C-alpha positions in Angstrom: 13.0 -78.2 47.5 13.8 -81.6 46.6 12.5 -81.9 43.3 14.0 -85.4 42.5 11.6 -86.7 45.6 8.7 -84.3 43.8 9.1 -85.0 40.4 11.3 -89.0 40.6 10.3 -89.4 36.8 9.1 -88.1 33.9 5.3 -89.7 34.1 2.1 -87.9 33.3 0.5 -89.1 36.6 3.5 -87.8 38.5 3.5 -84.7 37.0 -0.2 -84.4 37.9 0.3 -85.7 41.5 3.2 -83.1 41.7 0.5 -80.4 40.6 -1.8 -81.3 42.9 0.7 -81.1 45.9 1.4 -77.2 44.8 -2.0 -76.7 44.8 -2.2 -77.2 48.2 1.1 -75.6 48.8 0.9 -73.1 47.0 3.7 -71.1 48.7 6.0 -74.0 47.2 5.1 -72.7 43.4 7.9 -69.8 43.3 10.3 -72.8 44.0 9.6 -74.7 41.5 11.5 -72.1 39.1 14.8 -72.6 40.3 14.5 -76.7 39.3 14.1 -75.3 36.1 17.0 -73.0 36.0 19.3 -74.2 38.9 19.3 -78.0 37.7 20.0 -80.5 34.7 18.0 -80.6 32.0 16.1 -84.1 33.5 14.8 -82.1 36.2 13.5 -79.1 33.9 11.8 -81.2 31.7 9.6 -82.5 34.6 9.6 -79.5 36.7 8.5 -77.4 33.5 5.3 -80.0 33.2 4.4 -79.9 36.6 4.2 -76.1 36.1 2.2 -76.5 32.7 0.1 -78.6 34.9 -0.6 -76.0 37.5 -1.3 -73.8 34.9 -4.1 -76.2 33.4 -5.5 -76.2 36.9 -5.2 -73.1 38.4 -4.1 -70.5 35.9 -4.5 -67.8 38.6 -2.0 -69.4 40.4 0.8 -69.3 38.1 -0.5 -65.4 36.7 1.6 -63.8 38.5 4.6 -65.8 37.6 4.1 -65.4 34.1 7.0 -63.2 33.1 9.4 -65.6 34.9 7.5 -68.4 32.4 8.2 -66.0 29.3 11.7 -64.6 30.5 12.7 -68.6 30.9 10.8 -69.6 27.4 13.0 -67.3 25.9 16.4 -67.8 27.0 16.3 -71.9 27.4 17.2 -74.5 24.7 16.2 -76.9 26.7 13.0 -78.7 24.4 10.8 -80.1 27.1 10.5 -76.6 29.1 10.3 -74.7 25.3 7.2 -77.2 24.2 5.9 -77.0 28.4 6.1 -73.1 28.4 5.0 -72.5 24.8 1.8 -74.8 25.9 1.3 -72.3 28.5 1.9 -68.8 26.8 -0.8 -70.0 23.8 -3.1 -68.5 26.3 -1.1 -66.3 28.8 -0.1 -64.2 26.1 -3.0 -61.9 27.2 -0.9 -60.8 30.7 2.2 -59.7 28.7 2.2 -56.2 27.8 2.9 -54.9 24.1 7.0 -55.4 23.7 6.9 -58.9 25.7 4.5 -59.8 23.5 6.7 -58.8 20.4 9.1 -60.8 21.3 7.1 -63.9 21.7 6.0 -63.1 18.5 9.7 -63.0 17.1 10.2 -66.1 19.4 7.3 -67.7 17.5 8.3 -67.1 14.2 11.8 -68.1 14.8 10.1 -71.4 15.8 8.8 -71.7 12.6 11.6 -70.7 10.5 14.1 -73.2 12.3 14.4 -76.2 10.1 15.2 -77.9 12.9 12.8 -77.3 15.3 11.0 -79.8 17.1 7.2 -80.5 15.2 5.7 -80.1 18.5 7.0 -76.5 18.8 6.4 -75.4 15.6 2.8 -76.3 16.5 2.7 -74.6 19.3 4.4 -71.7 18.1 1.2 -71.5 15.3 -1.0 -71.8 18.1 0.1 -69.3 19.9 0.8 -66.8 17.1 -2.8 -67.2 16.5 -4.2 -66.9 19.7 -2.4 -63.4 19.5 -3.9 -62.8 16.6 -7.1 -62.5 18.2 -5.7 -59.6 20.7 -4.1 -58.0 17.6 -6.1 -59.1 14.2 -3.6 -57.3 11.7 -1.7 -60.3 12.3 -4.3 -62.6 10.8 -3.1 -61.3 7.3 0.3 -62.7 7.9 -0.3 -65.9 9.2 -2.6 -67.1 5.7 0.5 -66.7 3.8 3.1 -67.6 6.3 0.5 -71.6 6.4 0.6 -71.9 2.7 4.3 -71.1 2.1 5.4 -74.3 5.5 2.1 -76.3 4.4 3.3 -78.8 1.7 7.0 -79.6 3.5 5.3 -80.1 7.0 4.8 -82.7 8.8 1.2 -84.6 9.5 0.8 -83.0 12.9 1.7 -79.2 11.5 -0.3 -79.7 8.6 -3.2 -80.5 10.6 -2.7 -78.0 12.5 -2.5 -75.4 9.3 -6.0 -76.7 8.2 -7.8 -75.9 11.5 -6.2 -72.7 11.6 -6.4 -71.8 7.9 -10.4 -72.4 8.4 -10.7 -70.2 11.6 -8.6 -67.6 9.3 -10.8 -67.9 6.7 -13.8 -67.7 8.7 -12.8 -64.4 10.6 -10.5 -62.4 7.6 -11.7 -64.0 4.0 -14.9 -64.5 3.8 
């Protein structure tokens, strides 16, 4: 597959066109992962965005490849891939086994602890933790103190997500 032809730039419209192409030719979907693992950061950024767009449009097409998404997420240092694949894992964590969820939790907590983590990674990691807590409710009690500790020192974007999640947590657990 020619990744430069599929994604000649990193515009949203290009990712949408590429995702539509993949939806028309679903047999090509598994080849996208080569674009992340065997090419440079620029191609990885573009292809990870296409995979995310495909997930938004047809999660069932991505579902058989969730472990590949998961493996790449846990092993990559590419911020764009982390961002796009965390977006997928916010919803697709339900397809992982308990051990994989545990490792995803660890990854998300590390994103929140890392002072060099991108704000988007922190926001998505927090959202992923909250979504996982809907499957594992015992996690909800751990989220509130984490949010309280991180809130004051955080960016406005992270604070906004904290307020949104705290509102939900207060309704679900602390009322």
